[in-house]
C-alpha positions in Angstrom: 20.6 -13.1 6.6 19.0 -9.7 6.3 20.8 -6.5 7.3 19.3 -3.1 7.5 21.0 0.1 8.5 19.7 3.1 10.3 21.7 6.2 9.4 21.1 8.0 12.7 21.9 5.2 15.0 24.4 3.5 12.7 23.1 0.1 13.7 22.4 -3.0 11.6 20.0 -5.8 12.0 20.8 -9.4 11.5 18.9 -12.7 11.8 20.7 -15.8 12.8 19.6 -19.4 12.9 20.4 -20.9 16.3 21.2 -24.6 16.6 21.3 -26.9 19.6 18.5 -25.3 21.6 16.3 -27.8 23.3 14.1 -25.6 25.6 13.2 -22.1 26.5 16.1 -22.0 29.0 18.5 -22.5 26.2 17.0 -19.5 24.3 17.2 -17.4 27.5 20.9 -18.2 27.9 21.8 -17.3 24.3 19.8 -14.1 24.5 21.5 -13.2 27.8 25.0 -13.7 26.4 24.3 -11.7 23.3 22.7 -8.8 25.2 25.8 -8.6 27.4 27.8 -7.5 24.4 28.1 -3.7 24.2 26.0 -2.3 21.4 23.9 -5.4 20.9 20.2 -6.0 21.5 18.9 -9.5 20.8 15.8 -11.6 21.1 16.0 -15.4 20.7 12.9 -17.4 19.9 12.9 -21.1 20.9 10.0 -22.0 18.6 11.5 -20.5 15.4 15.1 -21.2 16.5 16.1 -17.8 15.3 17.8 -14.7 16.9 16.9 -11.2 15.8 19.9 -9.0 16.6 20.4 -5.3 16.3 24.1 -4.4 16.6 26.5 -1.5 16.0 28.0 -1.5 12.6 31.5 -2.0 14.0 30.5 -5.3 15.5 31.0 -8.1 12.9 28.5 -10.8 12.4 31.3 -13.3 13.0 31.6 -11.9 16.6 28.0 -12.5 17.2 28.3 -16.1 15.9 31.3 -16.6 18.1 29.5 -15.4 21.2 26.6 -17.9 20.5 29.1 -20.7 19.9 30.9 -19.9 23.2 27.6 -20.4 24.9 27.5 -23.9 23.6 25.2 -23.6 20.6 25.6 -23.1 16.9 24.7 -19.9 14.9 24.6 -19.2 11.2 22.6 -17.1 8.7 19.3 -19.0 8.3 19.0 -21.4 5.4 17.5 -19.7 2.4 13.7 -19.9 2.3 13.1 -17.5 -0.6 9.8 -17.0 -2.2 10.4 -16.6 -5.9 9.8 -13.0 -6.6 10.0 -12.2 -3.0 13.7 -12.1 -2.5 15.2 -10.1 0.2 16.6 -13.0 2.1 13.4 -15.0 2.0 14.9 -17.5 -0.5 13.7 -20.8 -2.0 10.9 -22.7 -0.4 10.6 -25.2 -3.1 9.8 -28.9 -3.3 12.9 -29.6 -1.2 11.4 -27.9 1.8 9.4 -30.9 2.9 12.3 -33.3 2.3 14.6 -31.1 4.3 12.1 -30.9 7.1 11.8 -34.7 7.1 15.6 -34.9 7.2 15.7 -32.8 10.3 13.1 -34.9 12.1 14.5 -38.3 11.1 17.2 -38.7 13.8 14.7 -37.7 16.5 12.2 -40.2 15.0 14.7 -43.0 15.0 15.6 -42.4 18.6 11.9 -42.3 19.5 11.2 -45.6 17.8 14.1 -47.2 19.5 13.0 -45.9 22.9 9.4 -46.9 22.5 10.1 -50.5 21.2 12.6 -51.2 24.0 10.8 -49.3 26.8 7.4 -50.9 26.3 8.4 -54.4 27.4 10.4 -52.9 30.3 7.4 -51.0 31.6 5.1 -53.9 31.1 7.4 -56.3 33.0 7.6 -53.8 35.9 3.9 -53.2 36.0 2.7 -56.8 35.8 4.2 -59.0 38.5 2.7 -62.1 36.8 5.0 -61.6 33.8 8.1 -61.3 35.9 9.8 -64.6 35.0 13.2 -65.7 36.4 15.9 -63.2 35.5 13.4 -60.8 34.0 15.2 -58.0 35.7 18.4 -58.7 33.6 16.3 -58.6 30.4 15.0 -55.2 31.5 18.5 -54.0 32.1 19.6 -55.2 28.6 16.6 -53.4 27.0 17.0 -50.2 29.0 20.7 -49.7 28.4 20.3 -48.6 24.7 17.4 -46.3 25.7 19.3 -44.3 28.3 22.4 -44.2 26.2 21.5 -44.0 22.5 18.0 -42.7 22.6 18.6 -40.3 25.4 22.0 -39.1 24.0 20.7 -35.7 22.9 19.7 -34.9 26.5 23.1 -36.1 27.9 25.1 -34.2 25.2 23.1 -31.0 25.9 23.4 -31.4 29.6 27.2 -31.8 29.3 27.5 -28.8 27.0 25.6 -26.7 29.4 27.5 -27.9 32.4 30.8 -26.9 30.7 29.4 -23.4 30.5 28.2 -23.3 34.0 24.5 -23.6 33.1 21.6 -26.0 33.6 18.6 -26.4 31.3 15.7 -28.7 30.9 18.0 -31.3 29.4 20.0 -31.3 32.6 16.8 -32.4 34.5 16.2 -35.2 32.0 19.8 -36.4 31.9 20.3 -36.3 35.7 16.9 -37.9 36.4 17.2 -40.8 33.9 20.8 -41.4 34.6 20.2 -41.5 38.4 17.3 -43.9 38.0 19.4 -46.2 35.7 22.5 -46.0 38.0 20.4 -46.8 41.0 19.0 -49.8 39.3 22.5 -51.1 38.2 23.7 -50.7 41.8 20.6 -52.7 43.1 21.2 -55.4 40.5 24.9 -55.9 41.0 25.4 -55.0 44.7 21.9 -55.3 46.2 19.2 -58.0 46.2 17.5 -57.0 43.0 19.6 -59.3 40.9 18.6 -62.5 42.8 16.8 -65.1 40.7 13.0 -65.0 41.1 13.0 -61.4 42.4 9.6 -59.7 41.8 8.2 -56.3 42.7 4.9 -54.5 41.9 4.3 -51.3 40.0 3.1 -48.6 42.4 2.1 -45.0 41.8 3.1 -44.0 45.3 6.4 -44.5 47.1 6.9 -47.6 49.3 9.5 -47.1 51.9 12.4 -49.6 52.1 16.2 -49.7 51.9 16.2 -49.6 48.2 18.5 -52.6 47.7 15.8 -54.6 46.0 14.1 -51.8 44.1 14.6 -51.2 40.3 13.8 -48.0 38.4 14.6 -49.2 35.0 11.0 -48.6 33.9 11.3 -45.0 35.1 14.6 -44.5 33.1 13.2 -46.1 29.9 9.7 -44.7 30.2 10.7 -41.1 31.0 13.1 -41.1 28.0 10.4 -42.5 25.7 7.8 -40.0 26.9 10.1 -37.0 26.7 11.3 -38.0 23.2 7.7 -38.5 22.1 6.9 -35.0 23.4 10.0 -33.5 21.8 9.2 -35.2 18.5 5.6 -34.1 18.4 6.6 -30.6 19.4 9.1 -30.5 16.5 6.4 -31.7 14.1 3.8 -29.2 15.5 6.3 -26.3 15.2 6.8 -27.1 11.6 3.1 -27.3 11.0 2.6 -24.0 12.8 4.9 -22.3 10.4 3.3 -23.8 7.3 1.2 -20.7 6.5 4.4 -18.6 6.1 5.9 -21.3 3.9 2.8 -21.4 1.8 2.9 -17.6 1.5 6.5 -17.8 0.3 5.6 -20.4 -2.2 3.1 -18.1 -4.1 5.7 -16.4 -6.3 6.7 -17.5 -9.8 9.9 -19.4 -10.1 10.9 -18.3 -13.6 10.0 -15.3 -15.9 10.3 -14.6 -19.6 12.0 -11.2 -20.1 12.3 -9.2 -23.3 16.0 -8.6 -24.2 16.9 -6.9 -27.5 13.6 -7.9 -28.9 14.0 -11.5 -28.0 12.2 -13.5 -25.2 14.6 -15.0 -22.7 13.8 -17.2 -19.6 15.5 -16.3 -16.4 15.0 -16.9 -12.7 12.7 -14.4 -11.0 15.2 -13.3 -8.4 17.5 -12.1 -11.3 14.9 -9.5 -12.4 15.9 -5.9 -12.0 13.7 -2.7 -11.9 12.9 -1.6 -15.4 13.0 -5.1 -17.0 10.1 -5.8 -19.3 8.7 -9.3 -19.0 6.0 -11.3 -20.7 3.0 -12.9 -18.8 1.0 -15.3 -20.8 -2.5 -16.5 -19.9 -2.4 -18.9 -17.0 1.0 -17.7 -15.8 1.8 -15.9 -12.5 3.0 -12.3 -12.7 6.6 -12.5 -11.6 6.9 -9.3 -9.6 5.2 -6.0 -9.0 5.1 -3.8 -12.1 3.1 -1.6 -14.6 1.4 -3.0 -17.7 3.0 -1.5 -20.8 1.4 -3.7 -23.4 -1.8 -5.7 -23.6 -4.9 -6.2 -21.5 -6.2 -8.9 -19.3 -8.1 -10.0 -16.2 -5.8 -10.7 -13.2 -6.8 -13.1 -10.4 -5.4 -11.7 -7.1 -7.3 -14.0 -4.8 -4.2 -15.7 -3.5 -3.0 -12.4 -2.1 -6.2 -10.4 -1.4 -9.0 -13.0 -1.2 -11.0 -11.2 -3.8 -12.7 -13.8 -6.0 -13.5 -11.5 -8.9 -10.5 -10.9 -11.4 -9.5 -7.3 -11.9 -9.4 -5.9 -15.4 -6.0 -4.3 -16.2 -4.7 -2.5 -19.2 -1.8 -0.3 -20.2 -0.7 1.9 -17.3 -2.3 -0.2 -14.6 -0.2 -1.7 -11.8 -0.1 -5.4 -11.1 1.2 -7.3 -8.1 3.7 -10.2 -8.2 2.3 -13.7 -7.5 -1.1 -12.9 -8.9 -2.4 -14.9 -11.8 -3.0 -13.7 -15.4 -6.4 -15.1 -16.2 -6.9 -13.5 -19.6 -4.7 -12.2 -22.5 -1.0 -11.7 -23.0 0.7 -8.9 -20.9 4.0 -7.1 -21.1 4.9 -5.7 -17.7 7.7 -3.3 -16.7 9.1 -4.3 -13.3 8.8 -1.6 -10.7 9.6 -3.5 -7.5 11.8 -6.6 -7.2 13.2 -8.7 -4.4 12.5 -7.4 -0.9 10.5 -4.5 -2.1 7.6 -6.5 -3.6 4.2 -6.8 -1.8 4.7 -10.5 -1.4 8.1 -10.1 0.2 6.7 -7.4 2.5 3.8 -9.7 3.6 6.2 -12.5 4.3 8.5 -10.2 6.2 5.7 -8.9 8.4 4.5 -12.5 9.2 8.1 -13.6 10.0 8.8 -10.6 12.1 5.6 -11.2 14.1 6.5 -14.8 14.6 10.0 -13.9 15.8 8.7 -11.4 18.3 8.0 -12.0 21.9 5.2 -10.5 23.9 5.6 -9.2 27.5 4.1 -12.4 28.9 6.6 -14.5 27.0 9.5 -12.5 28.2 8.3 -13.2 31.8 8.2 -16.9 31.0 11.7 -16.8 29.6 13.1 -15.1 32.7 11.4 -17.7 34.9 12.8 -20.6 32.7 16.3 -19.2 33.1 16.3 -19.6 36.8 13.8 -22.5 37.0 16.3 -25.3 36.4 18.8 -24.4 39.1 15.9 -23.9 41.6 14.5 -27.3 40.6 17.9 -29.1 41.1 18.2 -27.4 44.5 14.6 -28.5 45.3 15.5 -32.1 44.2 18.5 -32.1 46.5 16.4 -30.6 49.3 13.8 -33.3 48.7 16.4 -36.0 48.9 17.9 -34.5 52.1 14.5 -34.0 53.7 13.4 -37.6 53.1 16.7 -39.0 54.4 16.6 -36.8 57.5 13.0 -37.8 58.2 14.0 -41.4 58.1 11.8 -42.4 55.2 14.6 -44.4 53.6 17.0 -44.0 50.7 14.5 -45.5 48.2 11.7 -43.1 49.0 14.2 -40.2 49.2 15.8 -41.0 45.9 12.6 -41.7 44.0 11.0 -38.4 45.2 14.1 -36.5 44.1 14.1 -38.1 40.7 10.4 -37.3 40.3 11.1 -33.7 41.1 13.7 -33.5 38.4 11.5 -35.1 35.8 8.3 -33.2 36.5 9.9 -29.8 36.4 10.9 -29.8 32.7 9.8 -26.3 31.6 9.3 -27.0 27.9 5.6 -26.1 28.1 6.6 -22.6 29.4 8.9 -22.2 26.4 6.3 -23.2 23.9 3.3 -21.4 25.3 3.7 -18.1 23.5 5.8 -18.8 20.3 3.5 -21.6 19.1 0.4 -19.5 19.5 2.0 -16.6 17.8 3.2 -18.7 14.9 -0.2 -20.3 14.3 -2.1 -17.1 14.9 0.0 -14.9 12.6 0.2 -17.7 10.0 -3.5 -18.1 10.0 -3.9 -14.3 9.8 -1.7 -14.2 6.7 -3.9 -16.8 5.0 -6.9 -14.6 5.7 -5.2 -11.4 4.6 -4.5 -10.1 8.1 -0.9 -9.3 8.9 0.0 -8.9 12.6 3.1 -6.8 12.7 4.2 -7.7 16.3 3.1 -9.7 19.3 2.7 -6.6 21.5 -0.3 -5.8 19.3 -2.2 -8.7 20.8 -2.2 -7.1 24.3 -3.7 -3.9 22.8 -6.5 -5.5 21.0 -7.9 -6.8 24.3 -8.2 -3.2 25.7 -9.4 -1.3 22.6 -12.8 0.4 23.1 -13.0 3.0 20.4 -12.2 2.6 16.7 -11.7 5.6 14.4 -12.4 5.1 10.8 -11.0 7.2 8.0 -13.7 7.9 5.4 -12.1 8.0 2.0 -10.7 4.6 0.9 -11.7 2.9 4.2 -15.4 3.3 4.6 -15.8 4.5 1.0 -14.2 3.2 -2.2 -12.1 6.4 -2.7 -13.5 6.5 -6.3 -16.2 8.7 -7.7 -19.4 6.9 -8.7 -22.9 7.8 -10.1 -25.3 7.8 -7.2 -28.6 9.4 -8.3 -30.3 10.6 -11.5 -32.9 13.4 -11.5 -34.8 14.1 -14.8 -37.1 16.8 -16.1 -40.6 16.1 -17.0 -40.9 14.1 -20.2 -37.3 12.9 -20.1 -36.5 9.2 -19.3 -33.5 8.3 -17.1 -32.2 5.9 -19.7 -32.2 8.5 -22.4 -30.4 11.0 -20.2 -27.8 8.5 -19.2 -27.2 7.3 -22.8 -26.5 10.7 -24.1 -24.5 12.0 -21.1 -22.6 8.8 -20.8 -21.6 8.7 -24.4 -20.1 12.2 -24.2 -18.5 11.6 -20.8 -17.0 8.3 -22.0 -14.6 10.3 -24.3 -13.3 12.3 -21.3 -10.5 11.3 -18.9 -11.9 13.4 -16.0 -12.6 11.3 -12.8 -16.2 12.6 -12.6 -16.7 12.0 -16.3 -15.4 8.4 -15.9 -17.8 7.9 -13.0 -20.8 9.1 -15.1 -19.7 7.0 -18.1 -19.3 3.9 -16.0 -22.6 4.4 -14.2 -24.4 5.0 -17.5 -22.9 1.9 -19.1 -23.9 -0.2 -16.1 -27.5 1.0 -16.2 -28.1 1.2 -19.9 -25.7 -1.1 -21.6 -23.5 -0.2 -24.6 -23.1 3.6 -25.1 -23.3 5.3 -28.5 -20.2 6.9 -30.1 -20.2 10.7 -30.2 -20.2 12.3 -33.6 -18.5 15.3 -32.2 -16.7 16.0 -28.9 -15.1 19.1 -27.3 -13.6 19.2 -23.8 -14.1 22.5 -21.9 -11.7 22.6 -19.0 -13.3 23.6 -15.7 -16.8 23.6 -17.2 -17.6 20.2 -18.8 -17.9 18.7 -22.3 -20.1 19.3 -25.3 -20.7 17.4 -28.5 -23.1 15.7 -30.8 -24.6 12.3 -29.9 -27.2 10.6 -32.1 -28.0 13.9 -33.8 -28.5 15.8 -30.5 -26.3 18.7 -29.4 -25.4 17.7 -25.8 -23.9 19.7 -22.9 -22.7 17.9 -19.7 -21.0 19.7 -16.9 -21.4 22.6 -14.4 -24.4 24.9 -14.4 -22.3 27.8 -15.7 -21.8 25.8 -18.9 -25.5 25.9 -19.5 -25.6 29.6 -18.6 -23.2 30.2 -21.5 -25.8 28.8 -23.8 -28.6 30.7 -22.0 -30.2 27.5 -20.7 -31.9 27.7 -17.3 -32.6 24.8 -15.0 -36.3 24.0 -14.3 -37.4 24.4 -10.7 -37.4 20.7 -10.0 -33.8 20.2 -11.3 -32.7 23.3 -9.4 -34.0 21.8 -6.1 -32.3 18.5 -6.9 -29.0 20.2 -7.6 -29.1 22.3 -4.4 -29.9 19.3 -2.3 -27.1 17.2 -3.8 -24.5 20.0 -3.2 -25.8 20.4 0.4 -25.2 16.7 1.0 -21.6 17.2 -0.3 -22.2 15.4 -3.6 -21.1 16.8 -7.0 -24.0 17.8 -9.3 -23.6 17.3 -13.0 -26.2 19.0 -15.3 -27.2 17.6 -18.6 -28.9 19.5 -21.5 -29.5 18.8 -25.1 -31.3 20.5 -27.9 -31.4 23.8 -25.9 -33.1 22.4 -22.8 -31.9 21.3 -19.4 -33.0 17.6 -19.1 -31.2 16.0 -16.0 -29.1 16.4 -12.9 -26.7 13.6 -12.1 -25.3 13.1 -8.6 -21.7 11.9 -8.3 -20.0 11.0 -5.1 -17.4 8.8 -3.5 -19.3 5.5 -3.1 -19.7 3.8 0.3 -18.3 0.3 0.1 -21.0 -2.4 0.1 -19.5 -4.1 3.2 -18.9 -1.0 5.4 -22.3 -1.0 7.1 -22.0 -4.7 8.0 -18.4 -4.0 9.2 -19.6 -1.3 11.5 -22.1 -3.7 13.0 -19.5 -6.3 13.6 -17.1 -3.7 15.3 -20.0 -2.7 17.6 -20.5 -6.4 18.4 -16.9 -6.5 19.6 -17.6 -3.7 22.1 -16.0 -0.9 20.0 -17.5 2.6 19.5 -17.0 3.6 15.9 -16.1 7.2 15.0 -15.9 8.6 11.4 -12.9 10.9 10.8 -12.5 12.8 7.6 -11.2 16.0 6.0 -14.3 16.3 3.9 -17.1 18.8 4.8 -19.5 17.8 7.5 -22.5 17.3 5.2 -20.6 14.6 3.2 -19.3 13.0 6.4 -22.7 12.9 8.1 -24.3 11.4 5.0 -21.7 8.6 4.8 -22.0 8.0 8.6 -25.8 7.8 8.4 -25.5 5.3 5.6 -23.2 2.9 7.5 -24.6 3.4 11.0 -22.0 5.6 12.7 -23.3 8.1 15.3 -20.1 10.1 16.0 -18.5 12.2 13.2 -15.4 14.3 13.2 -15.2 16.2 9.9 -13.2 19.0 8.2 -10.0 17.8 9.8 -6.6 18.6 8.2 -4.2 15.7 7.7 -1.8 17.0 10.4 -4.7 17.4 12.8 -5.8 13.7 12.7 -3.0 13.0 15.3 -4.5 15.6 17.6 -7.9 14.0 17.3 -6.5 10.6 18.3 -4.6 12.2 21.2 -7.7 13.9 22.4 -9.7 10.7 22.5 -6.8 9.0 24.4 -6.8 11.9 26.8 -10.5 11.1 27.5 -9.4 7.7 28.7 -10.3 5.8 25.6 -8.1 3.1 24.1 -8.1 3.9 20.4 -7.8 1.8 17.3 -7.5 3.7 14.0 -8.2 2.3 10.5 -6.8 4.2 7.5 -5.2 3.8 4.1 -3.5 7.1 3.0 -0.3 8.9 3.6 -2.3 11.5 5.6 -3.3 8.7 8.0 0.2 7.4 8.7 0.9 9.6 11.7 -2.5 8.9 13.3 -2.0 5.2 12.8 1.2 5.4 14.6 -0.3 7.5 17.4 -3.3 5.2 17.9 -3.0 2.4 20.5 -3.8 0.0 17.6 -3.2 1.0 14.0 -5.0 -1.0 11.3 -3.8 -0.2 7.8 -5.7 -1.1 4.7 -3.4 -3.2 2.4 -4.9 -1.4 -0.6 -3.5 1.9 0.7 -0.1 3.6 0.7 3.2 2.1 1.9 3.4 4.9 4.5 0.1 3.8 6.1 1.0 0.1 6.0 4.4 0.7 7.7 2.7 2.9 10.4 0.0 0.3 11.2 0.2 -2.5 13.7 -2.2 -4.7 11.7 -2.4 -4.7 7.9 -5.6 -5.7 6.2 -4.6 -7.0 2.8 -8.1 -6.6 1.3 -9.9 -3.3 1.1 -12.8 -4.8 3.0 -13.5 -3.1 6.3 -15.1 -6.3 7.7 -11.6 -7.7 7.9 -10.9 -5.2 10.6 -13.4 -7.0 12.8 -11.9 -10.4 11.9 -8.4 -9.0 12.7 -9.4 -7.9 16.1 -11.2 -11.2 16.8 -8.1 -13.2 15.6 -5.7 -11.1 17.7 -7.9 -11.5 20.8 -8.2 -15.2 20.2 -4.5 -15.6 19.8 -3.9 -13.6 23.0 -6.4 -15.8 24.8 -4.6 -18.9 23.6 -1.3 -17.5 24.9 -2.8 -16.8 28.3 -4.4 -20.3 28.6 -1.1 -21.9 27.5 0.9 -19.9 30.1 -1.7 -20.7 32.8 -1.6 -24.4 32.0 2.2 -24.4 32.0 2.6 -22.5 35.3 -0.3 -24.3 37.0 1.1 -27.6 36.0 4.5 -27.0 37.4 3.2 -25.3 40.6 0.8 -28.2 41.2 3.1 -31.1 40.2 6.3 -30.1 42.0 4.9 -30.5 45.5 3.3 -33.8 44.6 6.7 -35.1 43.3 8.6 -33.7 46.3 6.1 -35.4 48.7 6.7 -38.7 47.0 3.3 -39.1 45.4 4.4 -39.4 41.8 6.3 -42.2 40.3 9.1 -40.7 38.1 7.7 -42.4 35.0 4.2 -41.0 35.6 5.9 -37.6 36.1 7.7 -37.9 32.8 4.5 -38.8 31.0 2.6 -35.9 32.5 5.4 -33.5 31.6 5.4 -34.6 28.0 1.7 -34.3 27.9 1.9 -30.8 29.2 4.0 -29.7 26.2 1.9 -31.5 23.6 -1.2 -30.0 25.2 0.2 -26.5 24.8 1.1 -27.0 21.2 -2.2 -28.7 20.4 -4.0 -25.8 22.1 -2.1 -23.3 19.8 -2.9 -25.3 16.7 -6.6 -24.9 17.4 -6.1 -21.3 16.0 -5.7 -22.8 12.6 -9.5 -23.4 12.7 -10.2 -19.7 13.0 -12.7 -18.6 10.4 -13.3 -15.1 9.1 -16.8 -13.8 9.3 -16.2 -11.5 6.3 -17.0 -12.6 2.8 
């Protein structure tokens, strides 16, 4: 159970596991009862069997549980499914998870096996008159009795529970239908002519009129039970598979951690860590929780969380994320986030919240399911009355009414949206795409404009060496060696960019023999016997060194393009101009192409000067640029675009993007960005690769399409099948098989989302 409090509203949020639900109608009933409580807002999801409840603080959780139990179901805080290191109510999803799941399915599997083994001979005897030996009908009765009692017991129990509370659900349809078919057959055997030795009758898909005294429907009772149980079993299995991505995510964390206490190493459970604890991570071990490196250096493999295949080098002062793998040396890490605050826990929470949500289309399906069963029962009674009044005979009337009851089971409606959401959001989590809520899916279909923040989204957000201009007689390698050696001793971001670029292009840098940092101007020192100056032009002016005309032009052009120009001189002469700028991500141009292919118009939005913005836009292929925008004005830009009739998506990563992300119709937050941006976004892209934005929109649209096709199938099926059943054109057993197939089809259609592949690298 997780509870959060909002100070202004004084409300808390609780999650309860609901037991005993067998269809969407059950979920709708529980939800309706909870929402009738003053100060309570609840959503109940049939697929996840959970209720998300927001309630006033003065309402005890025990009252909520009592309300659910009074409705005929069970409620309790969900069983712990904690990811080690994730905490926050996400508990242990260890090796016992699979065994526990198998334990839940075992009773259903036993009833299904019983039903199939006994129903098959009953159905075959009814279908093949040549096999109908003397007294075959009594063998059929003997085999059918356990099916409609033991195997179908969950349906009867649920129907009785619902009836006591004045409600009817899908189980009511199954229970009434199979019981009526069995009771009719018993009457025909004991009081009609069906029990006579040598009696035979054929298997027909349509209704033959007669008085009913010699007709048996044991195959319908046994067959319907077997088919519905099969559908229920495979639905249960499929729902467990659909949630496998979340379980896999929760499994990522380390189970135990070695902490330093009083100079000694001590092994404890990861959930017992507290902020400030220092813990040891040896090569090959997972980092237990989010923290800062305080000792050692290593390469960290974060591919399980970010998808990045190249390990990241970390050292003292660098931050590391829980569940990532230490691929190099020994690290000592100070825990900065534990439990529910870690990135892994946040990812799991976002996925679970999305899976527990309900889109507008699903709320409609739930409302229909809530009234569907009483309407169907009324229709069945009406069908029975119509056939009797029309003189078709009791047999035809009864069989048509039973077919109506069986065909109408609305489980396909109840599974249409939750299963697609579970699979879609779970697959997204595996690909580094976190869908915050199902309402996001509707928006992705309509988006036509995507606003891209520049720094940290299209660009890396880090300074990098872009170009080198040298004076006549000076080689690029020499300029980079001397400038890079001096800048390597500085901590300035521009200096680090120059040093990194120089090391990449020339190899190992020499060590300065002398070094002086000149704040605001640059650095000076001696490298390999040369007196070197690196910095602003005014630093050279102090030494009466002038830039040659060629270098002056290069410097002016670089500054006009919004880049930083660093001048280099040694031995009394200006030798080079280095251009440093925020580097465009290698994948950004490809990402823009993919966004265009989805029908989106990209716009670059930045607070930088127009020259910088237009240079970046030209490099990645964006035509429309909005530059020199203050952070607080980004919201106004999004509003203006919306006012023009556009449906706007926004991609950003910083605190200054949070308000715009919230204002946009669809907010996509870079997972490498700030918490504020991530919380404001509708979709979170775990990796810092803009190509994932296109994948996220594709996945969201595919998930929405699956939901729509599921709902269409479920509605079309019921609309088409009910008239057929009412007109007597469907045998009850065939109706049961079709109903079960409808549900399995919906779940299978949803599971196709697991094959979704990202286009990004």
